[in-house]
C-alpha positions as CSV (number, residue, x, y, z in Angstrom):
1,M,144.2,107.9,121.2
2,P,141.2,107.6,123.4
3,S,141.8,105.9,126.5
4,L,140.4,102.4,128.0
5,K,137.5,104.1,129.7
6,E,136.5,106.0,126.3
7,Y,136.8,102.6,124.4
8,N,134.4,100.4,126.9
9,A,132.1,103.3,126.9
10,K,131.6,103.1,123.4
11,L,131.7,99.7,123.3
12,D,128.9,99.7,126.2
13,S,127.1,101.8,124.0
14,L,127.3,99.8,120.5
15,R,126.3,96.5,122.0
16,N,123.3,98.4,123.1
17,T,122.9,99.6,119.6
18,R,123.0,96.0,118.2
19,K,120.6,94.8,120.8
20,M,117.9,97.5,119.9
21,T,118.6,97.0,115.8
22,K,118.6,93.2,116.2
23,T,115.0,93.4,118.0
24,M,113.1,95.9,115.8
25,K,114.5,93.8,113.2
26,M,112.9,90.8,114.3
27,V,109.5,92.4,115.1
28,S,109.4,93.8,111.8
29,A,109.7,90.4,110.3
30,S,106.8,89.2,112.1
31,K,105.0,92.0,111.2
32,L,105.9,91.4,107.8
33,Y,104.6,87.9,107.7
34,K,101.5,89.0,108.9
35,T,101.4,91.1,106.4
36,M,102.4,89.3,103.4
37,E,99.5,86.8,103.8
38,L,97.0,90.3,104.1
39,Q,98.7,91.3,100.8
40,R,98.0,88.2,98.9
41,N,94.6,88.0,100.4
42,V,94.2,91.7,99.1
43,S,95.9,91.3,95.8
44,A,93.6,88.5,94.7
45,Y,90.6,90.3,95.8
46,E,91.2,93.1,93.8
47,E,91.6,91.0,90.5
48,R,88.8,89.3,90.9
49,L,86.5,92.7,91.6
50,H,88.3,94.0,88.8
51,A,87.4,91.2,86.6
52,M,83.6,91.3,87.7
53,I,83.6,94.7,86.4
54,Q,85.3,94.1,83.3
55,R,82.5,91.2,82.7
56,L,79.3,93.5,83.4
57,C,81.1,95.8,81.7
58,S,81.7,94.3,78.8
59,S,77.8,93.6,78.4
60,L,76.9,97.0,78.4
61,D,76.6,99.4,75.0
62,Q,77.8,102.3,77.2
63,T,77.8,103.7,80.5
64,Q,77.2,107.3,82.1
65,H,78.7,106.9,85.4
66,P,80.2,110.1,86.9
67,L,83.0,107.9,88.2
68,L,84.0,106.7,84.5
69,L,83.9,110.0,82.6
70,P,87.1,111.9,81.4
71,R,87.3,115.7,82.3
72,P,87.3,117.6,79.1
73,E,90.2,119.6,80.2
74,I,92.5,118.8,83.7
75,K,93.3,121.5,85.9
76,N,93.0,120.1,89.4
77,V,94.8,116.8,90.1
78,L,94.7,115.7,94.0
79,V,97.7,113.0,94.8
80,L,96.6,110.7,97.9
81,L,100.1,109.9,98.8
82,V,100.6,106.8,101.2
83,T,104.1,106.9,103.3
84,S,104.8,105.6,106.9
85,D,104.4,107.4,110.0
86,K,107.6,106.2,111.7
87,G,111.3,106.6,109.8
88,L,113.8,103.4,110.4
89,C,113.3,102.0,107.2
90,G,116.4,103.0,105.2
91,G,114.4,105.3,101.8
92,F,111.6,103.7,102.0
93,N,109.9,106.9,102.7
94,N,112.5,109.1,100.5
95,N,112.4,107.1,97.2
96,I,108.2,107.9,96.8
97,I,108.8,111.6,98.1
98,K,111.2,111.7,95.2
99,H,109.2,110.0,92.7
100,V,106.1,112.2,93.4
101,A,108.7,115.5,93.0
102,Q,109.3,114.3,89.8
103,W,106.1,113.2,89.0
104,I,104.3,117.2,90.0
105,A,107.9,118.7,87.8
106,S,107.3,116.9,85.2
107,P,106.2,119.2,81.6
108,A,102.7,117.2,81.7
109,R,101.7,118.9,84.9
110,K,103.5,122.3,84.3
111,E,99.7,123.9,84.0
112,Q,98.0,121.8,86.5
113,T,97.4,122.8,90.2
114,I,98.3,120.2,92.2
115,H,96.2,119.2,95.8
116,M,98.0,116.9,98.3
117,A,96.3,114.3,100.6
118,C,98.6,112.6,102.8
119,C,98.0,108.3,104.6
120,G,101.3,109.0,107.0
121,R,103.3,111.4,108.8
122,R,106.4,111.2,106.9
123,G,104.7,112.5,103.4
124,Y,102.5,115.1,105.0
125,L,106.1,116.7,106.9
126,F,107.5,117.0,103.6
127,Y,105.0,118.0,102.1
128,R,102.9,120.5,103.9
129,R,105.1,123.5,103.1
130,R,105.4,122.6,99.8
131,L,101.8,121.6,98.3
132,N,98.2,122.6,99.0
133,V,97.4,119.9,101.6
134,V,93.6,118.9,102.0
135,S,93.8,115.8,104.4
136,Y,96.2,114.4,106.0
137,Y,95.0,110.9,107.5
138,E,96.7,110.2,110.6
139,D,97.4,106.3,111.7
140,A,95.6,105.4,108.3
141,T,99.1,103.4,107.3
142,H,100.6,101.5,110.7
143,H,97.2,99.4,110.7
144,P,95.2,99.1,107.4
145,S,91.8,98.8,107.6
146,Y,89.1,99.0,105.3
147,P,86.8,101.1,106.9
148,I,89.5,103.8,106.8
149,A,89.8,103.1,103.2
150,E,86.1,103.7,102.9
151,Q,86.2,106.7,104.9
152,I,89.2,108.3,102.3
153,G,87.9,106.8,99.4
154,K,84.7,108.8,100.3
155,D,86.1,111.8,100.4
156,I,87.7,111.3,97.4
157,R,85.1,110.2,95.5
158,D,82.9,113.5,96.7
159,G,85.6,115.8,95.7
160,F,85.8,114.3,92.0
161,L,82.0,114.3,91.8
162,S,82.0,118.0,92.8
163,G,84.2,119.1,90.5
164,A,86.9,119.7,92.8
165,Y,89.4,117.3,91.0
166,D,89.3,116.9,87.6
167,E,91.9,113.5,88.1
168,V,92.8,111.9,91.5
169,H,96.0,109.5,91.9
170,I,97.5,107.2,94.2
171,A,101.5,107.4,95.2
172,F,102.2,104.2,97.1
173,N,105.6,101.8,97.2
174,L,104.3,98.9,95.4
175,F,105.7,95.4,97.3
176,Q,107.7,92.9,95.6
177,N,109.8,91.2,98.2
178,A,111.3,91.8,101.5
179,I,114.5,94.1,100.3
180,S,112.4,95.3,97.2
181,Q,109.7,97.8,96.8
182,R,109.3,100.0,94.0
183,P,107.5,103.2,94.2
184,V,104.1,103.9,91.9
185,I,101.6,106.5,91.2
186,M,98.5,104.8,89.9
187,K,95.6,106.9,88.5
188,L,92.2,106.1,90.8
189,L,89.9,108.6,88.4
190,P,88.3,108.8,86.4
191,F,88.5,105.0,86.5
192,E,90.1,103.7,83.5
193,E,90.9,100.1,84.2
194,V,87.5,99.0,82.8
195,D,87.7,98.4,79.0
196,F,84.1,98.8,77.2
197,N,84.8,96.1,74.9
198,L,81.8,96.0,72.8
199,E,82.5,92.8,70.4
200,L,81.6,90.3,73.8
201,A,78.1,92.3,74.3
202,G,76.7,89.4,72.7
203,I,78.5,86.9,74.9
204,Y,77.3,88.6,78.1
205,H,73.6,90.5,76.9
206,N,71.9,87.5,78.7
207,Y,72.8,88.7,82.4
208,I,70.3,89.0,84.8
209,L,71.3,91.7,87.4
210,E,70.0,91.9,90.5
211,P,70.0,94.8,92.1
212,D,69.3,96.4,88.4
213,R,72.1,97.6,86.1
214,D,72.6,101.3,87.0
215,L,72.9,100.2,91.0
216,L,75.2,97.4,90.5
217,V,77.4,99.5,88.4
218,D,77.6,102.1,91.0
219,R,78.2,99.7,94.2
220,L,80.9,98.1,92.4
221,L,82.8,100.8,91.1
222,T,82.4,102.4,94.7
223,M,83.9,99.5,96.1
224,A,86.8,99.5,93.7
225,V,87.7,103.1,94.4
226,D,87.5,102.1,98.3
227,Y,89.9,99.0,97.9
228,E,92.1,100.3,95.8
229,V,92.5,102.7,98.8
230,Y,92.7,99.8,100.7
231,Y,95.4,97.8,98.5
232,S,97.2,100.5,98.4
233,L,97.8,101.0,102.5
234,V,98.4,97.2,102.8
235,E,101.0,97.1,100.4
236,N,102.7,99.9,101.7
237,A,102.4,98.5,105.2
238,A,104.3,95.4,103.5
239,G,106.7,97.4,102.1
240,E,107.6,99.5,105.6
241,N,107.6,96.3,107.5
242,G,110.1,94.7,104.6
243,A,112.5,98.3,104.7
244,R,112.8,98.2,108.1
245,M,113.5,94.6,108.7
246,T,116.3,95.0,106.1
247,A,117.8,98.2,107.5
248,M,117.0,97.3,110.9
249,D,119.5,94.0,109.6
250,S,121.8,96.1,107.9
251,A,122.6,98.7,111.0
252,T,122.8,95.1,113.0
253,T,125.7,94.3,110.7
254,N,127.3,97.4,111.3
255,A,127.3,97.1,114.9
256,E,129.2,94.1,114.9
257,K,131.3,95.6,112.7
258,M,132.1,98.5,114.6
259,I,132.1,96.5,118.1
260,S,134.9,94.3,116.7
261,L,136.8,97.3,115.2
262,N,136.7,99.3,118.7
263,T,137.3,96.0,120.3
264,L,140.8,95.4,118.1
265,L,141.6,99.3,118.9
266,R,140.8,99.0,122.8
267,N,143.1,95.9,123.4
268,R,145.7,97.9,121.1
269,A,145.2,100.2,123.6
270,R,145.5,98.5,126.5
271,Q,148.5,96.6,125.2
272,A,150.4,99.7,124.5
273,A,149.5,101.1,128.4
274,I,151.1,98.1,129.7
275,T,154.1,98.1,127.3
276,T,154.2,101.5,128.7
277,E,153.7,100.8,132.4
278,L,156.7,98.2,131.6
279,I,159.0,100.7,130.5
280,E,158.7,102.9,132.9
281,I,159.2,100.0,135.6
282,I,162.1,98.8,134.2
283,S,163.5,102.6,133.7
284,G,162.8,103.3,137.6
285,A,165.0,99.8,138.3
286,E,167.5,100.5,136.4
287,A,167.8,104.1,137.7
288,L,167.9,102.5,141.4
289,K,171.0,100.1,140.5
290,A,172.7,103.1,138.7
């Protein structure tokens, strides 16, 4: 049985751990509320942007924009993996990494060469020795910003337009609530969310476009690629803060349970020590009487 000194040292350690995890939970909760507001705004803007592109393309008979044209044969695929830079957030990173690994191992990807671009240190550390990591964007997920997303989007477009990649996908954790994040893999290029509905062409053919049609389509599709990257970064940041808050709450609860258990064990050990001392004193007194 451990001594009283050992129990006291363990209790001190557990109290320090509880203090640390409780503080991290409060910090994560504060960050989560800020990130949730940003996530709602980004989500609303993304929907409006897609609706604008849809309405514009519905008024066109066809388009030959290179970001919309599928390749006849898919040989090289780029996956932009978005994870966190730090741990202590439960299975947040592990879930998306496993999801990507299963997606890569699927029969549909058997004949394809997978290239990896990483936003976030956790995903980079996992895949740097397993796949060809062509890009690593450091500090991109901790504080998501649109200029970083623009740089990533430019690199993706340049690789796709040059023919280095036939498809581009984004893998990230979709934020649902503070305790639930769903790993998703979304196809980014060629841009498939635009549906050319020629039945609507008669409704929208009177659009007066400024600038001209080709330039406007090019700007909107370029913005859509950049904004999808930004959207994934913000969704991942919100999910990370929610997962870390939940993980730290569980860690705090477990620390409190451990403190209660070890306090009980320490009290039992102290009671046993006192009982032993009393028995020794009584035995000694009885021996002196004899």
